[in-house]
C-alpha positions in Angstrom: 68.0 4.2 9.0 66.4 7.6 8.4 62.6 7.7 8.3 60.4 10.5 6.8 56.7 11.2 7.2 54.4 12.0 4.2 50.7 12.1 3.4 49.9 8.8 1.6 47.2 7.3 -0.6 46.5 4.1 -2.5 46.1 4.1 -6.3 45.2 1.6 -9.0 47.6 3.4 -11.3 51.2 2.2 -11.0 53.8 4.9 -11.1 57.3 3.6 -11.5 60.4 5.4 -10.1 61.8 8.2 -12.3 58.6 8.4 -14.4 55.8 10.9 -14.8 52.1 10.1 -15.1 48.7 11.7 -15.1 45.9 10.1 -13.0 42.2 10.9 -12.9 40.6 11.3 -9.5 36.8 11.2 -9.1 36.6 11.2 -5.3 36.0 14.6 -3.7 38.0 13.5 -0.6 41.0 12.5 -2.7 40.8 15.7 -4.7 40.9 17.7 -1.5 43.8 15.7 -0.3 45.8 16.3 -3.5 45.1 20.0 -3.3 46.1 20.2 0.3 49.4 18.4 -0.4 50.0 20.6 -3.4 49.7 23.7 -1.2 52.2 22.3 1.4 55.3 21.2 -0.5 53.6 19.1 -3.1 55.2 15.7 -2.1 53.4 12.6 -1.0 53.5 8.8 -1.1 51.5 6.7 -3.7 51.1 3.0 -2.8 49.8 1.1 -5.9 47.2 -1.5 -5.1 44.6 -3.4 -7.2 41.9 -2.7 -4.5 41.7 -0.1 -1.9 42.5 -2.3 1.1 44.4 0.5 3.0 48.1 1.0 3.5 50.0 -1.6 5.6 53.5 -1.8 7.0 56.0 -3.2 4.5 53.9 -2.0 1.5 56.0 -0.6 -1.4 55.3 2.8 -2.7 56.9 5.7 -4.4 57.3 9.4 -3.5 55.8 11.7 -6.0 55.7 15.5 -6.6 52.4 17.0 -7.6 53.2 19.2 -10.6 49.7 20.3 -11.7 46.0 19.8 -10.8 43.3 20.4 -13.3 39.7 20.3 -12.0 37.1 21.4 -14.5 34.3 19.9 -12.3 33.9 19.7 -8.5 34.0 15.8 -8.5 36.6 15.3 -11.2 40.3 16.2 -11.4 43.4 15.3 -13.4 46.6 15.3 -11.4 50.1 15.3 -13.0 52.5 13.3 -10.8 56.3 13.0 -11.1 58.4 10.3 -9.3 62.0 11.5 -8.8 63.2 8.8 -6.5 63.4 5.0 -6.1 60.9 2.9 -4.3 60.2 3.4 -0.5 59.0 0.9 2.1 56.2 1.8 4.5 57.4 1.5 8.1 54.6 2.9 10.1 51.0 4.1 9.4 49.4 7.0 11.3 45.8 7.8 11.9 45.9 11.1 10.2 46.7 9.5 6.8 50.4 9.9 7.0 53.1 7.2 6.8 56.7 7.0 7.6 58.9 5.4 4.9 62.4 4.1 4.5 64.4 5.1 1.5 66.9 2.2 1.9 65.5 -0.3 -0.5 67.5 -3.5 -1.2 66.7 -5.8 -4.1 67.4 -9.4 -2.8 68.3 -11.8 -5.7 67.0 -14.9 -4.1 68.7 -17.1 -6.7 72.1 -18.3 -7.8 73.9 -15.9 -10.2 74.0 -18.5 -13.0 70.2 -19.2 -12.7 69.5 -15.4 -12.6 71.7 -14.8 -15.7 69.9 -17.5 -17.6 66.5 -16.1 -16.7 67.7 -12.6 -17.7 68.8 -13.8 -21.2 65.4 -15.5 -21.8 63.6 -12.4 -20.7 65.8 -10.2 -22.9 65.3 -12.4 -26.0 61.6 -12.5 -25.4 61.4 -8.8 -25.0 63.4 -8.3 -28.3 61.0 -10.7 -30.1 58.1 -8.8 -28.8 59.5 -5.4 -30.0 60.2 -6.9 -33.4 56.6 -8.2 -33.7 55.1 -4.9 -32.6 57.6 -2.7 -34.4 58.7 -1.0 -31.2 62.3 0.3 -30.8 64.4 -1.9 -28.4 65.1 -0.3 -25.0 68.5 -0.9 -23.3 68.3 -4.1 -21.2 71.5 -4.7 -19.2 72.1 -7.3 -16.5 74.1 -4.7 -14.5 71.1 -2.3 -14.3 68.4 -5.0 -14.3 66.0 -3.6 -11.8 66.1 0.0 -13.2 65.7 -1.4 -16.8 62.7 -3.5 -15.7 61.0 -0.4 -14.3 61.7 1.5 -17.5 60.4 -1.2 -19.8 57.3 -2.1 -17.8 56.3 1.6 -17.5 56.6 2.1 -21.3 54.9 -1.1 -22.4 51.1 -0.9 -22.2 50.7 -4.6 -23.2 51.9 -5.8 -19.8 48.7 -6.6 -17.9 49.9 -6.9 -14.3 52.5 -4.2 -13.5 51.6 -4.4 -9.8 53.5 -7.6 -9.2 56.7 -6.2 -10.8 56.4 -2.9 -8.9 55.7 -4.3 -5.4 58.4 -7.1 -5.5 61.8 -6.3 -4.0 63.2 -9.7 -5.1 65.1 -9.5 -8.4 64.5 -13.1 -9.3 60.7 -12.8 -8.7 60.6 -9.5 -10.6 62.4 -11.0 -13.6 60.2 -14.1 -13.6 57.0 -12.0 -13.4 58.3 -9.9 -16.3 59.0 -13.0 -18.4 55.5 -14.4 -17.8 54.0 -11.0 -18.9 56.2 -10.6 -22.0 55.5 -14.2 -23.2 51.8 -13.5 -22.8 52.1 -10.3 -24.8 54.0 -12.2 -27.6 51.1 -14.7 -27.9 48.6 -11.8 -28.1 50.6 -10.1 -30.7 50.9 -13.3 -32.8 47.1 -13.8 -32.5 46.6 -10.2 -33.7 48.9 -10.9 -36.6 47.0 -14.0 -37.6 43.7 -12.0 -37.4 45.2 -9.3 -39.6 46.2 -11.9 -42.2 42.7 -13.3 -42.2 41.2 -9.8 -42.7 43.6 -9.2 -45.6 42.6 -12.5 -47.1 38.9 -11.5 -46.8 39.7 -8.2 -48.6 41.5 -10.1 -51.3 38.4 -12.4 -51.6 36.2 -9.3 -52.1 38.5 -8.1 -54.8 38.3 -11.5 -56.5 34.5 -11.3 -56.3 34.6 -7.9 -57.9 36.8 -9.3 -60.7 34.3 -12.2 -61.2 31.4 -9.7 -61.4 33.3 -7.8 -64.0 33.8 -11.0 -66.0 30.1 -11.7 -65.7 29.3 -8.2 -67.0 31.6 -8.8 -69.9 29.9 -12.1 -70.6 26.5 -10.4 -70.4 27.6 -8.0 -73.1 28.7 -10.9 -75.3 25.3 -12.5 -75.1 23.5 -9.2 -75.8 22.6 -8.1 -72.2 23.5 -4.5 -71.6 24.0 -3.0 -68.2 22.4 0.2 -66.8 25.3 2.4 -67.9 24.9 1.3 -71.5 21.3 2.4 -71.4 22.4 5.9 -70.2 25.0 6.0 -73.0 22.3 5.2 -75.6 19.9 7.9 -74.2 22.7 10.5 -74.1 23.6 9.8 -77.8 20.0 10.5 -78.8 19.7 13.8 -77.0 19.5 16.9 -79.2 22.2 18.8 -77.2 25.7 20.2 -77.8 28.8 18.0 -77.6 29.8 19.7 -74.4 26.6 18.7 -72.7 27.0 15.1 -74.0 30.6 14.9 -72.7 29.4 16.1 -69.3 26.7 13.5 -69.1 29.1 10.7 -70.3 31.6 11.7 -67.6 28.8 11.3 -65.0 28.0 7.9 -66.5 31.6 6.8 -66.1 31.5 7.9 -62.5 28.3 5.8 -62.0 30.1 2.8 -63.6 33.0 3.1 -61.2 30.8 3.7 -58.1 30.1 0.8 -55.7 26.5 -0.4 -55.8 26.0 0.3 -52.1 27.5 3.8 -52.2 25.2 6.7 -51.4 26.8 8.5 -54.3 25.2 6.1 -56.8 21.7 7.4 -56.0 22.9 11.0 -56.5 24.5 10.3 -59.9 21.4 8.4 -61.1 19.1 11.1 -60.0 21.2 13.7 -61.8 21.3 11.7 -65.1 17.6 10.8 -65.0 16.7 14.5 -64.4 18.9 15.9 -67.2 18.0 13.3 -69.8 14.3 13.7 -69.2 14.4 17.4 -70.0 12.8 18.3 -73.4 16.0 19.1 -75.1 15.3 20.4 -78.6 11.5 19.7 -78.3 9.5 22.6 -79.7 5.8 23.0 -80.4 4.7 24.6 -83.7 3.3 28.1 -83.1 0.0 29.1 -84.5 0.8 32.0 -86.9 -2.8 32.7 -87.9 -3.3 36.2 -86.4 -7.0 36.2 -87.1 -7.5 32.9 -85.2 -5.4 34.1 -82.3 -7.5 37.3 -82.2 -10.7 35.2 -82.2 -9.5 33.2 -79.3 -8.6 36.2 -77.2 -11.9 37.9 -78.0 -13.7 34.7 -77.1 -12.1 34.4 -73.7 -11.9 38.0 -72.7 -14.3 41.0 -73.1 -12.8 44.5 -73.2 -9.1 45.1 -72.5 -8.7 45.9 -76.2 -5.3 47.6 -75.7 -3.8 44.5 -74.1 -5.1 42.2 -76.8 -3.8 44.5 -79.5 -0.3 44.5 -77.9 -0.3 40.7 -77.8 -1.4 40.4 -81.4 1.5 42.7 -82.3 3.9 40.4 -80.5 2.6 37.4 -82.5 3.0 39.3 -85.7 6.7 40.1 -84.8 7.4 36.4 -84.0 5.9 35.4 -87.3 8.2 37.7 -89.3 11.3 37.3 -87.2 12.0 33.7 -86.4 15.2 34.5 -84.6 13.8 37.4 -82.6 14.0 37.4 -78.9 10.7 36.9 -77.1 9.7 40.0 -75.1 9.2 39.6 -71.4 5.6 40.9 -70.9 4.5 42.1 -67.5 0.7 42.6 -66.9 0.1 45.1 -64.1 -3.2 45.8 -62.6 -5.6 45.3 -59.7 -6.8 41.8 -58.6 -9.6 40.1 -60.5 -9.2 41.7 -63.9 -8.0 38.6 -65.7 -4.2 38.8 -65.8 -3.7 35.1 -65.1 -6.5 33.9 -67.4 -5.2 36.0 -70.3 -1.9 34.1 -70.2 -3.9 30.9 -70.6 -5.7 32.4 -73.6 -2.4 33.4 -75.2 -1.1 29.8 -74.9 -4.4 28.5 -76.5 -4.2 31.1 -79.2 -0.6 30.3 -80.1 -1.0 26.5 -79.7 1.7 26.4 -77.0 2.1 24.5 -73.8 1.2 26.4 -70.7 2.9 26.4 -67.3 2.2 28.7 -64.3 4.5 29.4 -61.4 3.4 31.6 -58.4 6.2 33.7 -56.8 4.1 34.9 -53.9 6.2 34.5 -50.8 9.2 33.0 -52.6 12.3 34.0 -50.6 14.9 31.3 -51.4 17.3 31.7 -54.4 17.4 28.0 -54.8 13.8 28.1 -55.9 15.0 29.7 -59.1 18.5 28.3 -59.6 18.1 24.9 -57.9 20.4 23.2 -55.4 24.0 21.9 -55.9 23.6 18.3 -57.0 26.1 17.1 -54.3 23.5 17.7 -51.6 21.2 14.9 -50.5 17.7 15.7 -51.8 19.0 18.2 -54.4 16.7 19.1 -57.2 16.6 21.6 -60.1 15.0 25.0 -59.6 11.3 25.6 -60.3 12.1 27.2 -63.7 13.7 24.1 -65.1 11.2 21.8 -63.3 8.3 23.7 -64.9 9.9 23.4 -68.4 10.3 19.7 -67.8 6.6 19.5 -66.8 5.6 21.4 -70.0 7.5 18.9 -72.2 8.5 21.7 -74.5 11.3 24.3 -74.8 8.9 27.1 -76.0 5.9 27.1 -73.7 4.0 30.1 -72.4 5.4 30.5 -68.9 3.3 32.6 -66.5 5.2 34.0 -63.5 2.4 35.0 -61.3 2.5 37.6 -58.4 6.1 38.6 -59.2 5.7 41.7 -57.1 5.3 39.6 -53.9 8.7 38.0 -53.8 10.8 38.4 -50.7 14.4 37.9 -49.7 16.3 36.6 -46.7 19.6 35.0 -45.7 19.1 32.3 -48.3 19.5 34.8 -51.1 17.4 37.2 -53.3 15.1 35.4 -55.8 14.6 38.7 -57.7 18.3 38.9 -58.4 18.3 35.3 -59.6 15.5 36.1 -62.0 17.6 38.7 -63.8 19.3 36.0 -65.8 16.0 34.2 -66.5 14.2 37.3 -67.8 17.0 38.8 -69.8 16.6 37.9 -73.5 20.3 38.4 -74.0 21.3 36.0 -71.2 18.7 33.3 -70.8 19.9 31.4 -73.9 22.6 30.0 -71.6 20.8 29.9 -68.3 22.7 27.8 -65.7 20.8 25.9 -63.0 23.0 24.9 -60.1 21.7 21.3 -60.3 22.1 20.9 -64.1 25.6 22.4 -64.3 25.1 22.7 -68.1 23.6 25.6 -70.1 19.8 25.5 -70.6 18.2 27.5 -73.4 15.2 29.7 -72.2 15.3 32.1 -75.1 12.3 30.5 -76.9 10.1 30.6 -73.8 7.3 33.2 -73.8 7.5 34.6 -70.3 4.5 36.5 -69.0 4.6 38.0 -65.5 1.8 39.5 -63.5 1.8 42.1 -60.7 -0.6 44.3 -58.7 1.9 47.1 -58.4 5.3 48.0 -59.7 6.6 49.7 -56.6 7.8 46.5 -55.0 9.6 45.1 -58.1 13.4 45.8 -58.1 14.5 48.4 -60.8 16.9 46.1 -62.6 14.2 43.4 -62.9 11.7 46.0 -64.0 14.0 47.2 -66.8 14.0 43.7 -68.4 10.2 43.6 -68.8 7.7 45.4 -71.1 5.0 46.8 -68.9 1.3 46.5 -70.0 -1.1 48.1 -67.7 -4.5 46.5 -67.2 -7.0 48.8 -65.7 -10.4 48.0 -64.2 -13.7 47.4 -66.0 -16.5 49.8 -66.4 -20.0 49.0 -65.3 -21.2 48.0 -68.7 -18.0 45.9 -69.3 -18.7 44.0 -66.0 -22.3 43.4 -67.2 -21.1 41.9 -70.4 -18.5 39.8 -68.6 -21.1 38.5 -66.2 -23.5 37.6 -69.1 -20.9 36.0 -71.3 -18.7 34.2 -68.7 -19.6 34.4 -65.1 -23.2 33.2 -65.2 -22.3 30.4 -67.5 -19.4 29.3 -65.3 -21.5 29.6 -62.1 -24.2 27.4 -63.6 -21.7 24.7 -64.4 -19.9 24.9 -61.0 -23.1 24.6 -59.0 -24.8 22.0 -61.1 -27.6 24.3 -62.1 -29.3 23.9 -65.5 -29.7 27.0 -67.6 -33.4 26.2 -67.9 -33.9 26.5 -64.2 -32.9 30.1 -63.7 -32.3 33.4 -65.6 -30.7 36.5 -64.3 -31.8 39.9 -65.7 -29.5 42.7 -66.7 -31.0 44.9 -64.0 -30.2 42.3 -61.3 -26.6 42.1 -62.5 -26.2 45.9 -62.6 -27.5 46.1 -59.0 -25.1 43.3 -58.0 -22.3 45.3 -59.6 -23.3 48.7 -58.0 -24.6 47.7 -54.6 -22.8 44.5 -53.7 -19.3 45.0 -55.1 -16.8 47.8 -55.2 -13.8 46.6 -57.2 -11.9 47.1 -60.4 -12.1 43.5 -61.4 -14.9 41.0 -61.4 -13.9 38.5 -58.6 -16.4 39.9 -56.1 -19.1 39.8 -58.8 -18.3 36.2 -59.6 -18.8 35.4 -55.9 -22.1 37.2 -55.9 -23.3 35.2 -59.0 -22.2 31.9 -57.4 -24.1 32.9 -54.2 -27.3 33.3 -56.4 -26.7 29.9 -58.0 -26.2 28.1 -54.7 -29.6 29.3 -53.5 -31.2 28.3 -56.8 -29.6 24.9 -56.4 -31.0 24.5 -52.9 -34.6 25.4 -54.1 -34.5 22.9 -56.9 -33.2 20.2 -54.7 -36.1 20.8 -52.2 -38.6 20.9 -55.1 -37.4 19.5 -58.5 -40.8 20.2 -60.1 -40.9 24.0 -59.4 -41.2 26.7 -62.0 -38.0 28.3 -63.4 -36.7 31.1 -61.4 -36.2 34.7 -62.6 -33.7 36.7 -60.6 -34.4 40.4 -61.1 -34.1 43.7 -59.3 -37.2 43.1 -57.2 -36.0 39.8 -55.6 -32.2 40.2 -55.7 -32.2 40.9 -52.0 -33.5 37.4 -51.3 -30.4 35.9 -52.9 -27.7 38.4 -51.9 -29.0 39.9 -48.7 -29.1 43.6 -47.9 -26.9 45.8 -50.2 -23.4 46.3 -48.9 -23.0 49.7 -50.6 -25.9 52.1 -50.8 -26.3 54.5 -53.8 -23.8 57.3 -53.3 -25.3 60.7 -53.0 -22.7 63.4 -53.1 -24.9 66.0 -51.5 -22.6 68.1 -49.3 -24.9 69.8 -46.9 -22.1 71.5 -44.9 -19.2 73.4 -46.2 -15.7 71.9 -45.8 -16.4 68.5 -47.3 -14.9 67.6 -50.7 -14.7 64.3 -52.6 -11.2 63.4 -53.9 -10.1 60.5 -56.2 -7.3 58.1 -55.3 -5.5 55.2 -56.9 -4.8 52.0 -55.0 -3.4 48.6 -55.8 -7.0 47.3 -56.2 -8.2 50.1 -58.4 -9.5 53.6 -58.0 -11.3 54.8 -54.9 -13.2 58.0 -53.8 -11.9 59.7 -50.6 -13.8 62.3 -48.7 -11.8 65.1 -47.2 -13.4 67.1 -44.3 -12.1 70.4 -42.8 -13.3 72.2 -39.7 -12.0 75.1 -37.6 -12.3 76.5 -34.1 -10.9 79.4 -32.2 -7.4 78.7 -31.2 -3.7 79.5 -31.7 -3.3 78.6 -35.4 -2.5 74.9 -34.8 -3.0 72.3 -37.5 -4.4 68.8 -36.7 -4.3 66.0 -39.3 -6.3 62.8 -38.6 -7.5 59.8 -40.6 -4.3 57.7 -40.8 -2.7 59.9 -43.4 0.7 59.1 -45.0 3.7 61.4 -45.2 2.8 62.5 -48.7 -0.7 63.5 -47.8 0.5 65.3 -44.7 2.8 67.4 -47.0 -0.1 68.1 -49.3 -2.2 69.3 -46.4 0.6 71.7 -45.2 1.1 73.0 -48.8 -2.7 73.7 -49.1 -2.7 75.6 -45.8 0.3 77.6 -46.8 -1.3 78.5 -50.1 -4.5 79.6 -48.4 -2.6 81.7 -45.8 -0.6 83.4 -48.5 -3.7 84.3 -50.5 -6.1 85.2 -47.8 -7.2 88.4 -49.4 -7.8 87.0 -52.9 -9.8 84.1 -51.4 -12.0 86.3 -49.3 -10.6 84.9 -46.0 -10.5 87.1 -42.9 -7.1 88.6 -42.2 -4.9 86.6 -39.8 -7.7 84.0 -39.7 -5.1 81.1 -39.6 -3.4 82.7 -36.6 -6.6 83.0 -34.6 -8.1 79.6 -35.4 -7.1 75.9 -35.3 -7.6 73.9 -38.5 -8.6 70.2 -38.3 -8.2 68.2 -41.6 -9.7 64.7 -41.5 -10.1 61.7 -43.9 -12.9 59.4 -42.6 -12.2 55.6 -42.1 -9.2 56.2 -39.9 -8.3 52.5 -39.8 -7.6 52.6 -43.5 -4.1 54.0 -44.4 -4.2 56.8 -47.0 -1.4 58.3 -49.0 -0.6 59.6 -52.4 0.6 62.7 -54.2 -2.8 63.8 -55.7 -4.8 65.2 -52.8 -3.5 68.8 -52.9 -6.4 70.6 -54.7 -9.0 68.5 -52.8 -7.6 69.6 -49.4 -7.2 73.2 -50.5 -10.8 73.3 -51.8 -12.1 71.8 -48.5 -10.1 74.4 -46.5 -11.4 77.4 -48.5 -15.0 75.9 -48.4 -14.8 75.5 -44.6 -13.2 78.9 -43.9 -15.4 81.0 -46.2 -18.6 79.0 -45.6 -19.1 78.4 -49.4 -20.6 75.0 -50.0 -19.4 72.6 -52.7 -21.6 71.6 -55.7 -23.3 68.2 -55.6 -21.7 65.2 -57.3 -18.3 66.8 -57.8 -14.9 65.1 -57.4 -11.3 66.1 -58.1 -7.7 65.0 -58.1 -4.4 66.8 -58.6 -1.4 67.9 -56.6 -0.8 71.5 -55.6 2.2 73.8 -55.5 2.8 76.7 -53.1 2.0 79.1 -56.0 -1.3 77.4 -56.8 -0.3 75.4 -59.9 -2.1 72.1 -60.4 0.3 69.2 -61.2 -0.5 66.1 -63.3 -1.5 62.8 -61.7 -1.5 59.1 -62.7 -4.1 56.3 -62.7 -6.7 58.5 -64.5 -8.7 55.6 -65.8 -9.0 53.9 -62.4 -9.9 57.2 -60.7 -12.5 58.1 -63.4 -14.2 54.7 -63.0 -14.3 55.1 -59.3 -16.1 58.4 -59.8 -18.5 56.7 -62.2 -19.3 54.0 -59.6 -20.4 56.5 -57.0 -22.4 58.7 -59.3 -20.1 61.7 -59.7 -21.2 64.0 -62.5 -18.2 66.4 -62.7 -14.5 65.7 -62.3 -11.8 68.3 -62.1 -8.4 67.2 -63.5 -5.0 68.8 -64.1 -4.6 70.4 -67.6 -1.6 68.3 -68.3 -3.8 65.1 -68.1 -5.9 66.2 -71.1 -3.7 64.0 -73.3 -4.9 60.9 -71.2 -8.6 61.8 -71.8 -8.9 59.9 -75.1 -7.8 56.7 -73.4 -10.9 56.7 -71.1 -13.8 54.3 -71.8 -16.6 55.7 -73.8 -19.1 55.0 -71.0 -17.1 57.2 -68.6 -16.9 60.1 -71.1 -20.7 60.0 -71.7 -21.7 60.0 -68.0 -19.0 62.3 -66.5 -18.1 65.9 -67.5 -14.3 66.4 -67.1 -12.9 69.9 -66.4 -9.2 70.5 -66.9 -7.6 73.2 -64.8 -4.1 74.6 -64.5 -4.6 76.7 -61.3 -6.4 75.9 -58.1 -8.4 79.1 -58.3 -10.2 77.6 -61.4 -11.3 74.7 -59.1 -12.6 77.2 -56.5 -14.5 79.1 -59.1 -16.0 75.9 -60.6 -17.1 73.9 -57.5 -17.7 76.5 -54.7 -21.2 78.0 -54.6 
């Protein structure tokens, strides 16, 4: 008998001869053993045991070849094993983990051939019954190859619970008897599973019967006059003033609702969709007020000044009166903060007897805010446009889109692009919200948008709107607004009686000039409220006190020290000129200073200047260098001296295309030593040949000059056409000089 030595290990997994199997190993020692064997021939002995009691002589095992080891983690491995030979019997166990085995395995029958044959037939019949119950294909089961067939069947039948006994036994009678016990038990388990399946099927049939009964109950409810929820939806849909296509869509959704199980999550989605669409004000319109005189009265009552804006709105009402089918224009009110853009939209709604809704677009960056979400998503809802129309309860409200210039965009989409369909009179008659999935008519809505600047609005969106510029108020207009609206509103908000306090015109003018610097009246409103709060405090402390008169002499007691001192444009030194600039919050004055020192002709620009102003400064210097002789400048002055151009308030960014003549005048004044006249300001761009180019924002700039006490303003000749649009107060207090060449400015302002 030939013996061979192999590395050996016990395993809970049974590997039958002539089979392959993958085993998981979670012991670091065993993983190292498998790797060592794999590196040295790859053959070892596996002894199956239910518990690791060690390998003993006479144990039955099998020789396997390690075909692959996969170890994704240090303490876990998957080993593929292949048994190419019959069983072996352990003959000797060595201390180094090796065993010697005998390949000469003899299966002793241990029974009479007739008894063994009868046992085989019973086992074969039971196995075939088991295969029929489970639907397995029958394996070959022959008496001549009984032991080999048992190994094949047991290894391929996972329902056998104890394969150890069959593997380790070398007695054919015992092996066959153990297999019969296991297969009989598997048959019983299979029959139990079959009975359980029949019971489950019966339960399902019961549920179907219950559904049938519920349907009968519903039919009986209809017979006695009780309608279900779907019938209510049908009735509401039939009453809607919508097209047949929309009704068909809603009825299809109602049919889906009818067929959906009550506990299904989809039912809530469908009901939410139907409720939202049905509650929209389909075909509901308010009657417009077509009395133009009444509308004009309301606008004048609510707003002082801004005559051009009110005139344009009255014209729009006149067109709507004459052309019932005309598309509503998309009006965009553009101007600095605090001048009444939002409140004028409310006045329009009141004048036209329309519903009013407001939607702020400041910071909106999600396209779904405009178009809504797909209704298949949990928590889906319509966009803010449709939701606002639903809130208004009318298909033709005044819809204010506030701060439209402050929209943003990100990975969720571009809201400005989504608004193109909303604000296009030719397209919004069939606006499609993602949630609704049906056309929604926005053509009768009077859209009004507001913005502080047009520079951040996309060009396609800007083309769909009619721009109406709202400029700032003059000093006298602010005074009238304060007397008519702000004081009255502050009295009400602070609980102060009009009999307790009076504010003189002089006090209001000082509040306008010395405590606020703005195009609108928002800062003035805060100042008036501050006065009223202090008045309220005094009357709470002493209810019997005399009425208070707030005038110029005691204004400081209520508002504190003036924030802005009276502007004196007395330029003591040469090289300092006041320019006029336009900003998003109105017009501003801007001082330009120029100094020079011996050097190498370098130019230094300070004051947080933008690229455009830097270009203006270089153009002004180039002009002065080119015309040194005509301007009375020393020859090669700019080669021997460094020029420093500065705009004070360096923390404030400054830019714009209208500072050219201001910088050029400051340079000539500094270089020649000629001082600038008092109370003079100017604005205009300069070319290399000395021509003065036109500017924008003349109204705002002129009012900025008026606020600081400027008496003379120099403007480009091409802006003469804009002079008639200036307020009368500005024309009376400021002398405007129109120039076409920068030399005219030098002659007029330099002493």
